[in-house]
C-alpha positions as CSV (number, residue, x, y, z in Angstrom):
1,M,0.0,0.0,0.0
2,T,2.7,2.5,0.9
3,D,4.8,1.5,-2.1
4,R,1.8,2.3,-4.4
5,A,1.4,5.7,-2.6
6,A,5.1,6.4,-3.1
7,R,5.0,5.5,-6.7
8,A,2.0,7.9,-7.2
9,I,3.9,10.7,-5.5
10,I,6.9,10.1,-7.7
11,E,4.8,10.3,-10.8
12,R,3.3,13.5,-9.5
13,V,6.6,15.3,-8.6
14,V,8.7,14.2,-11.6
15,P,7.8,16.1,-14.8
16,A,6.3,13.8,-17.4
17,D,9.0,14.6,-19.9
18,L,11.8,13.7,-17.4
19,R,10.4,10.4,-16.0
20,G,12.3,8.2,-18.4
21,D,15.7,9.7,-17.4
22,A,15.0,10.5,-13.7
23,L,16.9,8.7,-11.0
24,V,14.9,7.1,-8.2
25,E,17.4,6.0,-5.6
26,K,15.8,3.5,-3.1
27,I,17.1,3.1,0.4
28,D,15.9,0.1,2.4
29,G,14.5,1.2,5.7
30,D,13.2,-2.2,7.0
31,C,16.0,-2.8,9.5
32,S,16.0,-4.9,12.6
33,N,19.3,-4.0,14.5
34,E,21.4,-1.0,15.4
35,E,24.0,-1.6,12.7
36,T,21.7,-1.9,9.8
37,Q,19.5,1.0,11.1
38,T,22.5,3.3,11.4
39,R,23.7,2.3,7.9
40,S,20.2,3.0,6.5
41,V,20.1,6.5,7.9
42,A,23.6,7.2,6.6
43,E,22.7,6.0,3.1
44,C,19.6,8.1,3.0
45,E,21.5,11.1,4.3
46,A,24.2,10.7,1.7
47,S,21.6,10.4,-1.1
48,V,19.8,13.5,0.0
49,Q,23.1,15.4,0.2
50,T,24.1,14.4,-3.3
51,P,22.2,16.4,-5.9
52,P,21.4,15.1,-9.4
53,F,24.5,15.2,-11.6
54,L,23.9,13.8,-15.0
55,E,20.2,13.0,-14.3
56,P,17.5,15.7,-15.0
57,F,15.7,14.8,-11.8
58,K,16.4,12.8,-8.6
59,V,14.1,11.2,-6.0
60,T,15.5,9.6,-2.9
61,W,13.0,7.0,-1.7
62,W,13.6,5.8,1.9
63,Q,11.5,2.7,1.6
64,G,9.5,1.0,4.4
65,V,11.2,2.6,7.4
66,S,10.4,0.3,10.4
67,F,12.5,1.7,13.3
68,L,11.3,5.2,14.0
69,P,10.6,6.2,17.6
70,V,6.9,6.0,18.6
71,P,5.7,7.4,21.9
72,G,4.8,4.6,24.4
73,K,6.7,1.9,22.6
74,R,10.3,0.7,22.7
75,G,12.2,2.5,20.0
76,P,15.7,2.1,18.5
77,A,19.0,2.4,20.3
78,E,19.9,5.9,21.6
79,A,22.7,6.2,19.0
80,V,20.2,5.6,16.2
81,K,17.7,8.1,17.7
82,K,20.5,10.8,17.7
83,R,21.4,9.9,14.1
84,L,17.8,10.3,13.1
85,E,17.4,13.6,14.8
86,S,20.7,14.9,13.2
87,F,19.6,13.8,9.8
88,A,16.1,15.4,10.1
89,K,17.5,18.7,11.3
90,S,20.1,18.8,8.6
91,A,17.6,18.0,5.8
92,A,15.0,20.5,7.1
93,S,17.5,23.3,7.3
94,D,18.4,23.1,3.6
95,S,16.2,23.7,0.6
96,F,16.2,21.0,-2.0
97,P,16.7,22.1,-5.6
98,E,13.7,22.0,-7.8
99,N,14.8,18.8,-9.4
100,Q,15.4,16.8,-6.2
101,H,12.8,15.2,-3.9
102,L,12.7,13.1,-0.8
103,V,9.9,10.4,-0.2
104,V,9.7,8.4,3.0
105,T,7.4,5.5,3.5
106,I,6.9,4.3,7.0
107,Q,5.7,1.0,8.4
108,G,3.2,2.0,11.0
109,A,2.1,5.4,12.3
110,A,5.1,7.3,13.7
111,S,4.3,10.5,15.6
112,S,7.9,11.1,16.5
113,S,9.8,14.4,16.4
114,F,11.7,13.0,13.4
115,V,8.5,12.9,11.3
116,K,7.5,16.4,12.5
117,T,10.9,17.9,11.6
118,L,11.2,16.2,8.2
119,R,7.6,16.6,7.0
120,P,8.0,20.2,5.7
121,V,10.7,19.1,3.2
122,A,9.7,15.5,2.4
123,E,6.7,13.5,1.3
124,I,5.9,11.1,4.1
125,V,3.5,8.2,3.7
126,E,2.6,6.3,6.9
127,F,0.8,3.0,6.8
128,A,-0.4,1.3,10.0
129,A,-1.0,-2.4,9.3
130,P,-4.2,-3.9,10.6
131,K,-3.9,-5.4,14.1
132,Y,-5.2,-8.9,13.3
133,A,-3.7,-11.4,10.9
134,K,-7.0,-12.0,9.1
135,D,-7.4,-8.3,8.4
136,R,-3.8,-8.0,7.2
137,A,-4.4,-10.9,4.9
138,A,-7.6,-9.4,3.5
139,A,-5.9,-6.1,2.9
140,A,-3.0,-7.8,1.2
141,A,-5.3,-9.8,-1.0
142,A,-7.0,-6.6,-2.1
143,N,-3.6,-5.2,-2.9
144,V,-2.8,-8.3,-5.0
145,L,-5.9,-7.6,-7.1
146,E,-4.8,-4.1,-7.7
147,F,-1.2,-5.0,-8.4
148,A,-2.3,-7.5,-11.0
149,G,-3.5,-4.7,-13.2
150,E,-0.2,-2.9,-12.8
151,V,1.8,-6.0,-13.7
152,G,-0.5,-6.9,-16.6
153,V,-2.0,-10.2,-15.4
154,E,-5.4,-11.4,-14.2
155,I,-6.0,-13.1,-10.9
156,D,-9.3,-14.0,-9.1
157,A,-10.0,-13.4,-5.4
158,D,-9.5,-17.0,-4.3
159,T,-6.1,-17.2,-6.0
160,A,-5.1,-13.8,-4.5
161,N,-5.9,-15.2,-1.1
162,A,-3.9,-18.3,-1.8
163,L,-0.9,-16.1,-2.9
164,V,-1.1,-14.1,0.4
165,A,-1.4,-17.3,2.5
166,K,1.7,-18.7,0.9
167,S,3.9,-15.6,0.4
168,G,2.8,-13.2,3.1
169,V,1.3,-9.8,3.3
170,E,4.3,-7.5,2.5
171,S,3.4,-5.4,-0.6
172,R,6.8,-5.4,-2.2
173,A,7.1,-9.2,-1.9
174,L,3.6,-9.7,-3.4
175,F,4.3,-7.4,-6.3
176,S,7.5,-9.3,-7.0
177,E,5.7,-12.6,-6.8
178,L,3.2,-11.4,-9.4
179,E,6.0,-10.4,-11.7
180,K,7.5,-13.8,-11.2
181,L,4.2,-15.5,-11.9
182,K,3.8,-13.5,-15.1
183,A,7.1,-14.7,-16.3
184,Y,6.0,-18.3,-15.6
185,L,2.9,-18.0,-17.8
186,N,3.0,-19.3,-21.3
187,P,3.3,-16.6,-24.1
188,G,-0.1,-15.0,-24.6
189,E,-1.5,-16.1,-21.2
190,R,-2.6,-13.6,-18.6
191,K,-4.5,-15.6,-16.1
192,I,-2.6,-16.6,-12.9
193,T,-4.0,-19.9,-11.5
194,R,-3.9,-21.5,-8.1
195,E,-1.7,-24.2,-9.6
196,A,0.8,-21.6,-10.7
197,V,0.9,-20.1,-7.2
198,D,1.5,-23.5,-5.7
199,A,4.3,-24.2,-8.2
200,V,6.1,-20.9,-8.3
201,A,5.3,-18.5,-5.4
202,S,7.9,-18.4,-2.7
203,P,6.8,-19.2,0.9
204,G,6.8,-16.3,3.4
205,G,3.4,-16.1,4.9
206,E,3.0,-15.2,8.6
207,E,1.5,-17.6,11.0
208,P,-2.2,-17.2,11.5
209,E,-3.8,-16.1,14.8
210,P,-4.8,-19.0,17.1
211,W,-8.5,-18.2,16.7
212,D,-8.3,-18.6,13.0
213,L,-8.0,-22.4,13.6
214,T,-10.6,-22.5,16.4
215,D,-13.0,-20.5,14.2
216,A,-12.6,-23.1,11.4
217,I,-13.1,-25.9,14.0
218,G,-16.2,-24.1,15.3
219,S,-17.8,-23.9,11.9
220,R,-16.8,-27.5,11.2
221,D,-15.0,-26.5,8.0
222,V,-12.4,-29.2,7.4
223,A,-10.8,-27.6,4.3
224,K,-10.4,-24.2,6.0
225,A,-9.0,-25.8,9.2
226,I,-6.4,-27.7,7.2
227,A,-5.5,-24.6,5.2
228,V,-4.9,-22.6,8.4
229,L,-2.9,-25.5,9.9
230,S,-0.7,-25.6,6.8
231,R,0.6,-22.0,7.6
232,Y,2.2,-23.1,10.8
233,E,5.8,-24.1,11.0
234,D,6.6,-27.8,11.7
235,D,8.6,-27.2,14.9
236,T,7.5,-29.2,18.0
237,G,6.7,-26.0,19.9
238,N,3.8,-25.3,17.5
239,G,2.5,-28.9,18.0
240,I,2.3,-28.4,21.8
241,R,0.8,-25.0,21.6
242,L,-1.9,-26.0,19.0
243,T,-2.9,-29.3,20.7
244,N,-3.3,-27.4,23.9
245,A,-5.4,-24.8,22.2
246,V,-7.7,-27.3,20.4
247,E,-8.1,-29.5,23.4
248,R,-9.1,-26.5,25.5
249,Y,-11.5,-25.3,22.8
250,F,-13.3,-28.7,22.6
251,R,-13.5,-28.7,26.4
252,Q,-15.1,-25.3,26.4
253,L,-17.5,-26.3,23.6
254,A,-18.6,-29.3,25.7
255,V,-19.4,-27.1,28.6
256,V,-21.3,-24.7,26.4
257,K,-23.2,-27.6,24.8
258,D,-24.2,-28.8,28.2
259,A,-25.3,-25.3,29.2
260,Q,-27.4,-25.1,26.0
261,A,-29.2,-28.3,26.9
262,R,-30.0,-26.9,30.4
263,G,-30.9,-23.4,29.1
264,V,-28.0,-21.8,30.9
265,Q,-26.7,-18.6,29.3
266,K,-25.4,-16.5,32.2
267,Q,-21.7,-15.8,31.9
268,E,-21.0,-16.2,35.6
269,T,-22.4,-19.7,35.5
270,L,-20.3,-20.7,32.6
271,A,-17.2,-19.0,34.2
272,A,-17.6,-21.2,37.2
273,A,-17.5,-24.2,34.9
274,G,-14.3,-23.0,33.3
275,V,-15.6,-21.0,30.4
276,A,-14.7,-17.4,31.0
277,M,-15.3,-15.5,27.7
278,A,-16.1,-12.1,26.5
279,P,-19.7,-11.7,25.3
280,F,-18.9,-11.8,21.6
281,A,-16.7,-14.9,22.1
282,L,-19.4,-16.6,24.1
283,R,-21.9,-16.0,21.3
284,K,-19.5,-17.6,18.8
285,A,-19.0,-20.5,21.2
286,Y,-22.8,-21.0,21.5
287,A,-23.1,-21.0,17.6
288,A,-20.2,-23.4,17.3
289,A,-21.5,-25.9,19.9
290,R,-24.7,-26.3,17.9
291,N,-22.5,-27.9,15.1
292,Y,-21.5,-30.9,17.3
293,S,-23.2,-33.4,19.5
294,P,-22.1,-33.8,23.2
295,A,-20.5,-37.2,22.3
296,E,-18.5,-35.7,19.5
297,L,-17.2,-33.0,21.6
298,R,-16.2,-35.3,24.4
299,A,-14.5,-37.7,22.0
300,A,-12.6,-34.9,20.2
301,R,-11.4,-33.5,23.5
302,Y,-10.0,-36.9,24.7
303,R,-8.4,-37.6,21.3
304,F,-6.5,-34.3,21.4
305,L,-5.6,-34.9,25.0
306,A,-3.9,-38.1,23.7
307,V,-2.2,-36.1,20.9
308,R,-0.9,-33.6,23.5
309,E,0.5,-36.2,25.8
310,R,2.4,-37.8,22.9
311,V,3.8,-34.5,21.7
312,V,4.7,-33.3,25.2
313,S,6.3,-36.6,26.3
314,S,8.3,-37.5,23.2
315,G,8.9,-34.1,21.6
316,D,7.4,-35.6,18.5
317,A,8.6,-33.5,15.6
318,S,6.0,-35.3,13.3
319,W,3.1,-33.9,15.2
320,R,1.4,-32.5,12.1
321,S,0.4,-35.8,10.6
322,L,-1.2,-37.0,13.9
323,F,-2.8,-33.6,14.5
324,E,-4.3,-33.5,10.9
325,K,-5.7,-37.0,11.3
326,E,-7.5,-36.2,14.5
327,L,-8.6,-32.8,13.2
328,V,-10.2,-34.4,10.1
329,R,-11.9,-37.1,12.3
330,A,-13.3,-34.5,14.7
331,L,-14.6,-32.2,12.0
332,A,-16.0,-34.8,9.6
333,K,-19.8,-34.3,9.6
334,P,-22.0,-37.1,10.7
335,R,-24.4,-38.8,8.3
336,R,-27.4,-37.3,10.0
337,A,-27.8,-33.8,11.2
338,V,-26.6,-32.9,14.7
339,R,-29.3,-31.9,17.1
């Protein structure tokens, strides 16, 4: 999203007759440690201080800056903060020539003094990613649909979702994946298929939120549950965490199912039975419990208890196959409707 906004700014500030020869110098601002952060600031400062020489127009694009100080949150090291302040004051004190421009794209909202100081002399684009994984994925899939037009390919919504699930939500990576998929197509083809995504797209998706899996279990959607599960890494830590979460979820649904049968809906009564939930979560649990019989919930809980014991006691790195088997068994719908 920020990359598209930056490209729009660059198209606006660079005269149309100069775009073919203009220099756009990109500085990577997505840095995770003091050394790379300091180097990124220095590179941006050097670029800003170097006016265009042979080029008719120059844009310095500090791309995806991720380490700016934000009030109330842990910021970069003190040395990096001082370097940022020095750069901002230096840039703000000088006037850029008419054929030079600075664009800064920021990951997240940054209300730091750095931004306030630099804003009068630079185009600053801030983008705060959605809080929850499913919302980040939805926004990224919408971006993929827009990027497809820019790349010159076609992609439907389901395939866009599959690309995001596999390759992650970062805009630059998704744009690059679409360009790679375009090169993979046969001459004259424009349509990107799910098979092409499976064959060519690079893995890089973030792990889903825990409730993405329990929501799929609650709706008794086997395909969705397996798709969510596939996005978790294979390490044993995930096996323990997920079996704990699923066993607890089936235990809670069993309590809610019993409460439904007895007409109990008071939160305090359910809390005393081990189901302490926010009102919206309780409503979801009541809806989910209706998709199972009491016997199914009890059986699923005890099966996942057994899975957990095996994973915890043996450190079983092959937890996924056992987990998937029990998940499919638990979510498979009965031959007759559940009452």
